[in-house]
C-alpha positions as a printed Julia matrix, in Angstrom:
263×3 Matrix{Float64}:
 79.63  28.97  204.02
 83.33  29.71  204.51
 82.68  33.43  204.93
 79.96  32.71  207.5
 82.34  30.43  209.41
 85.05  33.09  209.44
 82.5   35.68  210.48
 81.35  33.48  213.36
 84.82  33.15  214.83
 85.61  36.81  214.17
 83.1   37.7   216.9
 85.2   37.76  220.1
 82.55  36.29  222.38
 82.0   33.39  219.96
 85.72  32.71  219.78
 86.05  32.76  223.57
 83.15  30.35  224.07
 84.5   27.96  221.43
 87.89  28.11  223.16
 86.18  26.94  226.35
 84.33  24.2   224.47
 87.52  22.96  222.85
 89.28  22.98  226.21
 86.45  21.03  227.82
 86.51  18.43  225.04
 90.26  18.0   225.39
 89.76  17.22  229.09
 88.23  13.93  227.93
 91.35  12.97  226.0
 95.0   12.38  226.78
 95.61  16.11  226.16
 94.0   17.05  229.48
 96.73  19.5   230.43
 96.36  21.44  227.21
 92.6   21.3   227.52
 92.75  22.68  231.04
 94.88  25.58  229.87
 92.56  26.36  226.97
 89.54  26.23  229.25
 91.18  28.52  231.8
 92.23  30.93  229.03
 88.74  31.01  227.53
 87.11  31.64  230.9
 89.62  34.36  231.76
 88.99  36.13  228.46
 85.22  35.91  228.93
 85.48  37.43  232.4
 87.82  40.22  231.27
 85.77  41.12  228.2
 82.48  40.71  230.04
 83.09  42.59  233.27
 86.05  44.92  232.7
 85.79  48.3   230.88
 87.72  46.85  227.9
 84.75  47.15  225.55
 84.2   50.77  226.55
 87.85  51.66  226.04
 87.86  50.12  222.56
 84.61  51.84  221.66
 85.52  55.26  223.09
 88.69  55.36  221.01
 86.34  55.42  218.0
 83.31  57.39  219.2
 85.4   60.32  220.44
 87.11  60.89  217.08
 84.27  63.08  215.79
 82.46  65.55  218.07
 78.72  66.19  217.92
 77.78  68.35  214.93
 77.19  72.03  215.65
 74.97  74.22  213.49
 76.86  77.32  212.31
 73.99  79.05  210.54
 74.44  77.44  207.12
 71.86  74.77  206.36
 73.02  71.55  204.7
 72.07  70.8   201.12
 71.51  67.18  202.0
 71.61  64.55  204.7
 72.91  61.02  204.17
 71.75  58.36  206.62
 73.49  54.99  206.59
 71.49  51.81  207.02
 71.95  49.41  209.88
 69.15  50.68  212.1
 66.13  48.98  210.51
 65.47  45.26  210.84
 64.03  44.85  207.36
 63.27  41.12  207.64
 61.34  41.57  210.91
 59.6   44.65  209.51
 58.42  42.68  206.49
 57.21  39.78  208.65
 55.39  42.03  211.14
 54.12  44.6   208.63
 55.47  47.3   210.92
 58.76  49.15  211.21
 61.2   47.31  213.5
 64.42  49.03  214.54
 67.48  47.72  216.36
 70.1   49.12  218.74
 71.08  51.88  216.29
 67.6   53.39  216.1
 69.09  56.84  216.81
 70.0   56.99  213.11
 66.31  56.89  212.19
 65.4   59.44  214.86
 68.11  61.81  213.62
 66.91  61.36  210.03
 63.39  62.48  210.94
 64.64  65.37  213.09
 66.98  66.69  210.39
 64.31  66.32  207.71
 62.06  68.63  209.73
 64.8   70.98  210.89
 66.12  71.61  207.36
 63.05  71.49  205.09
 65.0   72.22  201.89
 67.63  69.52  202.36
 67.51  66.29  200.41
 67.34  63.19  202.59
 69.32  60.21  201.33
 68.98  56.8   202.96
 71.67  54.33  201.94
 70.98  50.75  202.94
 70.48  47.5   201.07
 70.65  44.1   202.72
 73.7   42.14  203.86
 71.69  38.93  204.32
 73.41  36.21  202.29
 71.2   33.32  203.38
 67.72  34.6   202.56
 66.1   36.74  199.91
 67.46  40.25  200.54
 65.06  42.81  201.99
 66.66  46.27  201.66
 66.2   48.91  204.35
 65.93  51.92  202.05
 62.3   51.46  200.88
 61.16  51.13  204.5
 62.99  54.33  205.39
 61.36  56.06  202.42
 57.9   55.02  203.6
 58.68  56.28  207.09
 59.84  59.67  205.81
 56.72  60.15  203.72
 54.5   59.14  206.65
 56.1   62.03  208.56
 55.24  64.45  205.78
 58.56  64.61  203.94
 57.92  65.32  200.26
 58.79  62.48  197.91
 60.94  64.75  195.72
 63.27  65.33  198.69
 63.83  61.62  199.32
 66.62  59.64  197.65
 66.88  55.91  198.33
 69.97  53.8   197.69
 69.05  50.14  198.14
 71.97  48.18  196.61
 74.72  48.63  199.2
 75.75  45.78  201.5
 78.87  47.37  203.03
 80.04  50.77  204.19
 82.3   51.07  201.14
 79.3   50.44  198.89
 77.27  52.98  200.89
 79.82  55.62  199.9
 80.35  54.57  196.28
 76.69  54.03  195.38
 75.51  57.17  197.17
 78.05  59.37  195.4
 77.07  57.82  192.08
 73.37  58.31  192.77
 73.31  61.93  193.91
 76.36  63.34  192.07
 77.16  66.06  194.66
 78.11  69.45  193.26
 81.18  71.43  194.38
 80.39  73.65  197.35
 77.41  71.63  198.53
 77.18  70.74  202.19
 76.26  67.17  203.08
 75.83  65.65  206.53
 76.57  62.0   207.2
 74.49  60.31  209.9
 75.64  57.06  211.44
 76.6   55.59  214.81
 79.5   57.39  216.49
 81.61  54.21  216.66
 81.01  53.62  212.95
 81.8   57.2   211.91
 85.6   56.84  211.39
 85.18  53.98  208.91
 82.25  55.71  207.22
 84.15  58.96  206.77
 87.11  56.97  205.44
 84.9   55.3   202.84
 83.36  58.58  201.67
 86.74  60.28  201.48
 88.06  57.37  199.43
 85.45  58.02  196.71
 86.03  61.78  196.78
 82.85  62.74  198.61
 83.46  65.37  201.3
 80.84  64.98  204.03
 80.45  66.33  207.55
 80.09  63.89  210.44
 76.78  63.88  212.31
 77.41  61.1   214.87
 74.59  59.54  216.88
 74.16  56.36  218.93
 77.13  57.07  221.2
 76.6   54.07  223.54
 78.7   55.68  226.32
 78.67  58.85  228.44
 82.27  59.73  227.59
 85.75  58.85  228.82
 84.45  58.45  232.36
 83.12  55.08  231.21
 86.67  53.93  230.45
 87.01  52.97  234.12
 83.47  51.73  234.64
 83.12  47.92  234.84
 80.0   46.14  233.61
 77.57  44.54  236.06
 76.31  42.07  233.42
 78.68  39.88  231.47
 76.38  39.91  228.45
 76.56  43.73  228.26
 80.35  43.76  228.41
 80.68  41.03  225.78
 78.23  42.8   223.47
 80.17  46.07  223.77
 83.46  44.27  223.1
 82.0   42.5   220.06
 80.82  45.79  218.53
 84.12  47.55  219.17
 86.32  44.75  217.86
 84.15  44.37  214.76
 84.64  48.05  213.98
 88.39  47.96  214.61
 88.74  44.92  212.36
 86.77  46.79  209.7
 89.08  49.8   209.93
 92.17  47.62  209.56
 90.64  45.74  206.63
 89.69  48.97  204.85
 93.2   50.35  205.3
 94.82  47.17  203.97
 92.4   47.01  201.04
 93.07  50.62  200.05
 89.56  51.77  200.94
 90.97  54.26  203.41
 94.02  56.5   203.42
 94.08  56.55  207.23
 93.74  53.82  209.83
 91.51  55.9   212.1
 90.27  59.03  210.29
 89.45  62.17  212.23
 87.9   65.54  211.42
 89.34  67.37  208.44
 91.91  69.98  209.36
């Protein structure tokens, strides 16, 4: 319960709304002046985060760390796709595959499986649901791959991980990569720095294959949002990722605050 409470207030839009609520409640007490200030602060933050390009700026500082992968003539030995794109609970309830805003990870998985027919395809994704019976993503991804004709002996499923750090540790343990092998890592562009950091921390050298960019490039750093919900959603995603990077660095799960391509 405590972790859920902390997680709720760690979402910027939630914190801003609760600031407004607290301010409004204080208006009914003798602390009206303080309540007015809190309410004004909360509203100002909501407007800034919702309409200004702040969310884009925070996100671009992550997505632009790793460029799009370029094929140099040497096929990869394997492709690792991180979970976070399949809504496993909804898929189970509907008896059909349901994807979320990071569906590009699934699309890239299928494209790479066909483009490099000898590469192993690894899907790493358990379930981070702490309130209900966990429904891992990996088995659903495995079924999808086989429905597209990918041979079962090419598919490796890691279904225990709940975090990015566990993605890296459990995947390395499962596939035991050999020296000289080439492995691609597929995840959202904004999530790539933390993902690369986690894989480097366990001694697994992978190449970034970013997808799900969310922006057109640095030109969006000056583009305001025309819907407050879109701006708040972008800010929430970016702040969550920045908090994750800081936490990984402090916990020793990363040797760099914001990793970049290997030199």
